[in-house]
N, C-alpha and C positions, 0 to 999 in steps of 0.2 A: 304442525304449521310453522313453528319457529325453525325447525330443521330444514324445511323446504326453502324458506326465505334465506336462511344462512347459506345453504348450498348454492342458491341462485346468485347471491352476492359475492361469495368467496370461492366458487367453483368446486369446492369439496365440502363434505359433511363435517359437522363439529367433531365427530369421532376421529376423522383423519388428522385434524389439527391437534387433537389431544394425544394421538399416538406419535406425532412427529415432533421435531425440534426446529424452532424458527431461528434463522440467522441471516445476517447481511454478508454478501460476498463482495468485500471491499477490494478494489484494485486502484493502482495509481490514476487511471483514467477517471474512475468514479470519484476519487478524492479531488481531482482537478475540477471536475464538473461541479462538485459540491462547493468548491471555493467560488466558482463562477456564480452559482446560485446565491451564495452568500452576498456577493458583491451586488447582484441585482436586487436582492432584498434590502440591502442597505440603501441603495439608490432609491427604491420605492419609498422607504421611510423618510429620506431627506426631501423627496419630491412632495410628499403630502404635508410635510411640515411647513413648506413655503406657500402652500395653497391656502387662500382665504375663502372660507365657505361659511355661509349662514352667519354672517356678521361676527366672525371670529370664534364661533363655538368650536371646541376641541373634540366633541363627541364624534362628529363626522370624520375628522382626521383619524381618530382611533379605529373606527369601524372599517374605513377603507384600507388603512394600513394593515389591520389584522387579516382582512380577507385576502389581500395581496400576499402577505407572508405565508398564510396557510396554503394558498395555491402553490407557492414556490416550495413549501415543505412537502407537499404531495409529489411534486416533481423530484425533489431531493430523495424522497423515499424510493421512487422508482430507480433513480440513478445508483442507489446503494445496492441494487439487485437483491431484494428480499427473497429468501429461499427456504422452503420447507423440506427438511430432511426426514425421510421415513425409511423404516426397514420393511420392504414389501416382499411378499412371498413370490418365489420364482415360479413362473408359469409352468403348469403341468408337472410340477415336482412335489406337490403337497396334496394331502387327502383332506377332504371336508366331509364330515358325517352329517347327513340331513335326516332328522327324525320327524316323521309325519304322524300326527294324531289319528288313530284309526278307531276311536271310540264313538259311542252312540251320540254324544253331544254334537258331533260334527254334522249330524243330520239337521240341526236346527236352522231354519231358513231366515237368518237375520243379516245376510250379506246382500243387501239390495234385493231382497226377496228370494235369493238363492241360498241353498244350503252351504254351510261353512266348508264342507268337504269339496264343493266345487272350486273353491279358491285353491285348495291343494292340488286338485287334478289339473286345473288350468295353469297355475304358476309353476308346478313341479313336474308336469308332464314333459314329454320329449320336446315339444314346441313351446313350452312355457318360458316366459321372459326371465324369471328368476333362475330357473334350471339352466337355461342357456348361458346366462351371465356367469353362473358358477362353473359349469363344465368348460367354458372358454379358458378359465384360469386354473381350475383344480381337477383332481381326480375325485369324483363324487361317489360316495357310498350312501345309499338310501336305506333307511330303516322304517319299519312301521312299529307302533307301540300303542298299547292300551293297558290291560292288566299285565301283559308281558311284552317284550320287545324282540324283534327279529328282522333279518334282512328282507328287503323288498325288491323284487325284480322290476316291477313297473307300477306306476300309480293306478293303473287299471285294476290291480289286485286289491286295492283298498275297498273295504266293504262297510266301514263305519258301523260295526256291530259290537265293538268291545264294550263290556258292561262296567269297566272301571278305567280310570286314568291314573297311572303311577309314574309321575315325572322322575322321581329320584332313581328308581330301578332302571328306567329307560336310559337315563344319562349314564349311569354306571355301566350298564350292559354295552352301550356303544363305546365307551372309553376303554373297557376291557377288551372288546373284540378288535379294536384298532391299535392295541398296545404294540409298540415297536415300530410303528409306521410314522412318517413325518406328517402329523395331523396339524393342520392350520387352525381348525376351529370345529365346533359343533353348531349346527343350525337346528333350532327346535321350533317347529311350526305347530301350534296348538292353541286352544282357547284357555289354557292355564287352569282348568278345573281339576286340580289334583284331588282324587277321592279317597286317598289313603289317610289313615290316622297317624302315620309315622312322619317324622320331620324329614325334610329334604336336606337338612344340614349335613348329614354324612356324605351324601353324593357330592355336595358342593365342596366339602373338604378335600375329597379325592381330586376333583377338577382343579382346585386352587393349588394343591400340592404339585400337580403336573403343569401348572400355568397354562391350562387349556381353556380358552375363552368360549363362552356359549352365546350365540346370537339368537335371541328369541323373537319369533314373529307371532304376535297375538292375532288370532283369527276370530272374528265375530264382533258383535257390538257390546260395549260395556254397560249398556242399559237397553233392555227390551222395551219396545213401545207399549205393548199390552200383554200382561201376563198375571195370572193368579197362581200362587203357590201355597200349599200346606207346608209351612216351615217346619213344624215340630208337633208331635203329639205326646201327651204324658198319660201313661196308663199304668195300672198296677201289674206286677208280674204274675201274681196269683190272687184269686178272690174265691170266696165261698159261693156256692150255687145260690141263685136268686138274689145276689148282691145288687144293690142299687149303686150305680157308678156315676161319679161326676168326672168327666174326662175333659182335660184341657187341650185345646187345639189352637195353634198360632197360625194365622193366615197373613200372608204378605202379598202385596200386589203393586203393579204399575199400570197406569192407564185406566183404572176403574174406580178412582176415588169417588166416594159418595154412593156407589152402587150397592144395593142390598142383595146378598147371595145366601144360599142355604148350605150349611154343612151337615151332611148326613153321616150317620154311623151305621155300618152294616155288620152283622154277625153271620158269616157264611152266606151272604147274599140277602139276608133279611134285615130290613131297616129297623133298628132298635132305638134310634134316637136321632133328633134333628134340631137344629137351632139356626135362626137367621142372624146375620151380622151385616152391619153397614160398614163397608170398607173405608178405612181412613186414608190419609194423604199417601201419595206414592212413597214406597219404601218403609212406611211406618207399620209395625206389627199390630194386628188385631187379635186379642185373646178371646176365644169362645169357650164357654163351659157348657158341655152337653150332658144331659141326663140320659143314661142308658141302663139296661138291665141284663145281667148275665144269667140267663135262665137255663142254659144247656151245659151239662158238665163236659169236661175234656179240654183239650187244647183248642181254643176258639180263635179264628182269624178275624180280627176286627179291622174293617176298612173305613177310613175317613175320607170323604169325597166331596168335592165341589164340582158341580156340573160345568163342562167347558162353556166359555163365554164367547160371544161374537168377536172375531178378530184376534183371539189368543194365538200367540206365536208358538207356545209350548203348552200342551194339555196333559202330558204325562206326569207333570208335577202337581196335578190337582188331586192326587190320591196318595195317601200314606197307609201303611199297614202295621199292625202290631199283634203279636200272639199273647193272649191272656189265658192262663191256665185256670179253668173254673173247677174247683174241687168240690165234689159231692161228699164231704166228710163232716164229722161231728166235732166241733171245737169245744173243748172242755174248759169251763170257767168255774172257779171257786168263789162262792159268795158267802162271806162271813158276817153275820149280824149279831150285835151284842144284846139285843132286847127284842121282845115281840113287838112288832109294829106293822101298820098297814103297808108300808113301802115294800117290806119283805114279801108279803103275800102277792101284791099286784105286779111287782117286778117279775117274779117267777111265773105268774100267770101269763104275762105279756109274751114271754118267749117260750112257753111250754109247747106250742105247736110248731115251732121252728125246728125242723129235723137237723139242721146244721149247727144248732147251739144247744149245749147241755150245761145247765146251771146246776152244779153240785152245791147245794145250799146247806149251810150250817148255822143254826140259831141257838144262842145261849138262852136257856130257859130258867136256870138257877145257877148258883155257884157250882162250877165243875160239872154241870149237866147241859147237854146239848141235844138238839133235835136236828136230824139230817134229812134232807129231801133229795131224792134221786142219788145217783152215784152207785158204785159197786159195794158189795156187802162188807168188805174188809177195809173200806176207804174211810179215812179221817175219823175212826171210831173213838179216838181219844181227844177230840177237839182239834184246834188249829194245828196244822202240820208242824212237827218239831225238827224235821230234817229238810235240807235243801232238795234232796232227791224226791221226797214226798211232795213238796210244794211245786217243784219244777215240772212235775207231770202235767200241770195245768198250763194253759196258754194265756189265761186272763185271771185277774184277781180283783174282787170287789170287797171293800171293807166298809161296812155300814157304821152304825152308831156304836162303836167299840172303843173304850178308853185304852190309851197306850199302856197303862199299867197292867192290863190283862196279858200282855205279851212279855216274854223274857227279852233281855237285851239281844240275845242271839236271834230270836225270832224277828225283832225289829230290823236288825241288819239283814236278815234273810229276806224280808219283804223288799228292802231296797235293792238287794242283789237279784231278786226276781226280775226287777226292771232292768237294772244295770247290766248284769252278766247274762242272765237267761234271755233277756230281750222281750220279756212278757209285757202285757198291758195291765196297769194298775188303775183302778177307779175307786176314789174315796167319796162316800156320800155324806151329805150334811146330817147333823143330828146333835142331840145334847152331849154326846160323848165323842164327837168328831173334832178334828182340827185342833185349834188352841184349847177349846173347852175340854177336849179329851186328853190334854197333856202331851200332844205330839211335838210341841216346840222343842227344838234342840235334838230331836231323834233322827236316825238315818232316814226314816220315812218322810220327815219334813224336808230333808235334802232333795228327795226325789220329786216331791209335789210341786206343781207350778205356782203355788201361792205362798207368800211369805207368812210364816206362822211365828208369832212372838212367843218365846219361851216363858215370858212373864204372865201370859194368860192362864188363869187357873180354872179348873173344871168346876170349882165350887161357886164360880161367878158366871152363870150362863148369861148370854146376851139377851136383850129384850126380843120378843117375838116380832118379826118383820113380815108384813104381807107384801108380796112382790108381784108386779106385772112383768112377765118375762118377754124379752124381745131379742132377736139375734143381732149381733154386731155386723159390721161389713164383712169380715171374714166368715162369720157364722151364716150369712145369707147364702153363701156358696159352698158350704161344707156338707159333705155327704151325710153326716150324722144328724144334722139339724133340719133336713128337708122334710116338710110335712105335707107337701103337695107336688103335683107333677111339674110345676114351673116355679121359678124364683119369686115372682110376684104373688102367685097364689099361696106359696109357703109363707111369705112375709105376712100376707093377710090373715092366714090361719093362726099364726102366732099371736096376732092382735086380738083374736077372738077367744083364746084360751083363758080359763079361769085363773084366779090368783093362786099362788103357792106361798109357802112360808119358810122362813129360815130362823133358826135359833142360835146361829153362830155369828160372832162378831165379823163385821166386814173385813175382808182380807185384800191385800194388794197383790198384783201379779209380779212374778219375777221377770227379769229382763228378757229371757228367752221364751217366755210363755206366750200362747195365743189365746185370747179371750173370744169365745164364740157366742155366749149368751150373757146378758146382763139383766138385772131386775131393778125396777123402780118402785120404791116404797111409797107410802101414803103422803110423805112429806116432800116427795119429788127427788129424793136422793137416790143415786144409782150405786149398785154394788155388783160384784162379779157373781154369776151363777154357774157358768161352765167355762173351764179353762184347761189347757193341756200344754205339755212341753215334752220334748224328747229328753230322755235321761239314759245315758249309756247306749245300749243296743235296743232299748224299748221306749215306752212312753208312759207318762203318768197323767191322769185326768182327775180333776176335782169338780164335783157337782154339789154346790153348797146348800141346795134346798132339801127339805126332808119329806115332802109329800107330793111328788109328781103324780101319785095316784089320783089326785083331784082332777087331773086331765081326763080321767075315765069315769069317776064317780060323782062329779059335780052335777047338780040338777040340770045345768045347761047343756050337758053332753048327752047325745042320744045313744041308745043301746048299740046301734050299728056303727057308731064312730070308732074308727081304728087308730086315731091319732096317738093315744098312749102306747098301744102295742107297736106301732110302726116306729115311734121314737126309741123305745127300748131295744127293739131288734136292730135298728141301725146303730145305736150306741154300742151294743155288745159286739156287733160285727166289726165296728171300728176298733173296739178294744183289742180284738185278737188279730186285726189286719196286720200283715207283715211280720208276725211273730215267728222267729226261726225255729226249725226243728233241730234235733241232734245231728242230722245230716242235712246240710243246706247245699244245693247244687245249682249251678247256673252255667249256661254256655257263654262263650265270649261275645256272641251276638245271636240274635234270634233269626237272622237271615244271612245267608251266604250264597255265593254263586256256585252252581254245581261244579264239583271238582276241587273246591277250595277246602282247606283244613278247618276243623272246628276244635277249639280248645275248651275242655271241660274243667271247671274249677269247683272244688267241693271243700266245705269246711265241716270237720267232724269233731264232736265233743262227746263227753260221757254224760250220764244222767244228771250230774251236778254242773254240767256245762263247762267243764274244764277241758281244754283242747287236748286232743289225742294225736300223738305222733307215731304210734306203733300200731295203727289199725291197718287192716287189709281192705282196700277200697277198690271196688270193681264196678265199671259201668257197662251195662248191657244196652247196646245201641240197636234199636229196631229201625230198619230201613224201609223206604216207601214200597219196595217190591216184596216185602214180607220176610226178607232175610234178616239176620242179626249178626252182630259182631261184639265180641268181648274186648273191652278196653281197660287195662289196668291203670289205676291212678297212683302216682307216686307222691310221697311227701316232698314238697318243694324245698324245705329248709328256709324259705323266705319268712315264714311266720308259723307259729304253732297251729297245728290242726289243719293246715292248708295242703290240699292234694290237687294234682293236675295231670291231665292226660289229653291225647289228641287223636282224632280220627278224621278221615277224608270223606266228604260228602260226594260219593261217586255218582249218585243219581238224583234227578230232580224230585222234589216232594218233601214231605214232612218226616222228621226223624224224632223218635222218642228216646230219651237218654235216662235210663233207670239205674240209679247208683245205690249199691248196697255196701255197708261197712260192717266188718266183723273184727273181733279181737282174738287173741290166742285161745285155742280150744273151741273155736267156732262160735263164740259168744256174740250174739247179734247186737250191734250198736243201733242201727236204724237204716232207713232208706229214704230216698227222695227222687223226684222226677223233674226233668226239664225238657224243653222242646226247641227245635230249630228247623227252619225251612230252608231248603236249597232251591232257589229259583233265580232266574236272571234278574240282576239288580236294575232298578230304575234310578239309582243315585246320580247317574250322568245328567239327568234332566232337572235336578234340583240345584238352585243357584246357577241358572243356565247362562248367565252373562259371561263375556270374556273377562277373565281375571287378570288384569294388567299388573297388579302389585306383585304377586309372586314371580311373574315373568321378568319384571324389572329387577327384582332382587337377584334372580339367577344370573341375569346379564351383568349387573353391576358388581356382584361378588366375584365373578370369574373374569372380569375385564372385557366383556362383550358389550353388546348394545341391544336395546329393545326397540322393536318396530311394530307398527300396526300394518294391516293389509294395505293401507294407502301410502305408507312411507317406506316400503321395503325396497325401493328401486336401487338404493345405494348399497344394498346388502353385500354383493360380491366385492365391490371395491373396498368396503370397510373390512371385510374378512381378509383381504389381501394385505392390508397394512396393519393387521393386528400384531405382527411381529413374531408369529409362531411358525414352526416348521423350517424349511429351507428358504432363507431370505437373502436379499441383496439390498444394498443401500441405494436409495433413489433420492436425487435432488430435484425439487420441483420449484422453478422460479415463480414467484407470486406477484411480480410487478404488474402483470397483465390481468389481474382479477377485475371483474366488472365493477366492484365497489370503488376501485381506484379511479377508473375513468369517470364514473358517476360523480365521485367526490370532486375531482378536478373541474369537470364541466360545471358542477353546481357552484363552486366557489368563484369561478370566472364570471358566470352569469350573475351571481349575487353582487359581485363588485360592480359590474356594468350597470345593473339595475339600480343599485344604491347611488351610483354617480348620476344617473338620470334624475333621480328624485331630488338630489341636492343641487342640480343645475350644472354639473361638470361634464355632461355628455351631450 
């Protein structure tokens, strides 16, 4: 709006004035005229000094004199012949590159009900106003671009089917193709939705180095009237079969504030979870936490969907997809208990029927005597593991009521390394020989735990028995491990009905990085931490400070059919081993690409003690959707220890399985792992579907061009002509005849006349 008003008043756009140099063309005649104006001005001052108005008041004299002098100053300005000097491109001697966005987002109908692409076809077609104004002055070369850029014969060839918009490569491609020609500027017509992860900075550096301006035309609306978008979903990369999932979904909208919609989660077309959400104010995100179950093994495609609403401009952004690898494997957990107690029995019984969890349990029955439940015949026969290789075979570690003095110094460090280096999950249970009472203060295990353990606490001084009513904290109400019912409200209610449990450990405070999930209130109303966790190195450490969760199964108030205790421990142990890395950890650069795009495979390889290997032979077997396969060698990158990388091209649409095997010299097997990626046309163009003015402004400002909207692009050709690039000539444009000058002169004359009437002088 400002530019339009400015151009109306001053005949040219602000850009033309910025490009030019303003000067006065003084001649003897103009100087003589200036002298005459000065004489007239002096006469006006003397005349008004003699006039008696309003009983001698001087204000009226000052106002009238000022108005007369200002009017004469405007005349003097014209007599001095103001001139704008610009370097303008010589007609038909320079090239202008026009880049037209050919991506899917140009199909969005937010240009007065018409698709954005119609603006390009109308304005840059043979009869288009912008195209004609450019071809009258320049040799125009037209390009199309989306994921790639190329020459365009006619706007009728635009299909608006590109699945990505890559602004930087498009600008670089046009610049390189026109190298050596007298290029006046590049015109970029797009909605500005750059879908690449790379910075556009490199492309701008090349343009700035050649002093090549880019004039950007933003097509589309910067705010859609009505739209709902699934902004982001948060899902685990891998889970165990039958895992209970809590999936975070962020929904954003405009035009539907206060409306309640349902977010559905589909697993291969079958709805496995739903949650209603009341949409907040326009532009504000709404976070939805949805419960779902991963019951089928393999690479599962989860879809998150909001049904299209009446009046939605874009419906393609109502769906997000994510691949979750559901593993039908048995996770091995070592449970070490220092004394016979009911917790040992009922914890093992709770997970005995879970085929995806194997609790290899070791209980001390006397000095140097242990009872083992489950596990292999030659496993931990001598008590707690004495080597890292033996301990690191497990993915989770539970330590019950065991005093720190039972372990050697190396074993205590080994337990901390199990979390830090191996990335395993550590769970410490409450008991008379746990935490401070067990002498863990000041040990490496205390460093890993989420609770602060005072080294001064002695095992000979056990804390008084505390009977606790357990309840989840706010984070605990939405954590997967603490869900006891299908909904958050039902789970919270179920926690309120559980019987009391006890703690014999002194209350402990949480470390700064810890998350408290459960608290307990004793009979005096004091609260203490029951369940807390924190990340530590590559893994996580969890503390459960009560000693008898078996009461949640054996209390008289609990029915025989009640599965609360079993569900709690299955969820706890699945959380314990969730995300624990293997000796070979592989992932693709993305879980979704466009067919024909390259896929980068990254793998981390370690030995049984989880020391990174740089001398392994790492090979990926890529299974394609058509049943064929390809062998892709992965090379050590040198960027960090144990990191290997390789690339393949997704030639066909569909799902790709990437199975990576690592071996060492002599064919010694290190391990294997699998990742998945889908090659399907991307819908990324429909997310954040508004016109992105900010990056387009940046491109224009950084290169010396100008940003326009579809409504303000009329001056595009003239602005390009005075940009000062290519073959140019100096032009002098007299500015005394600007509309603003005439309007100002008439306004001052009428103001003086009107004021004179008011004070009785007319």
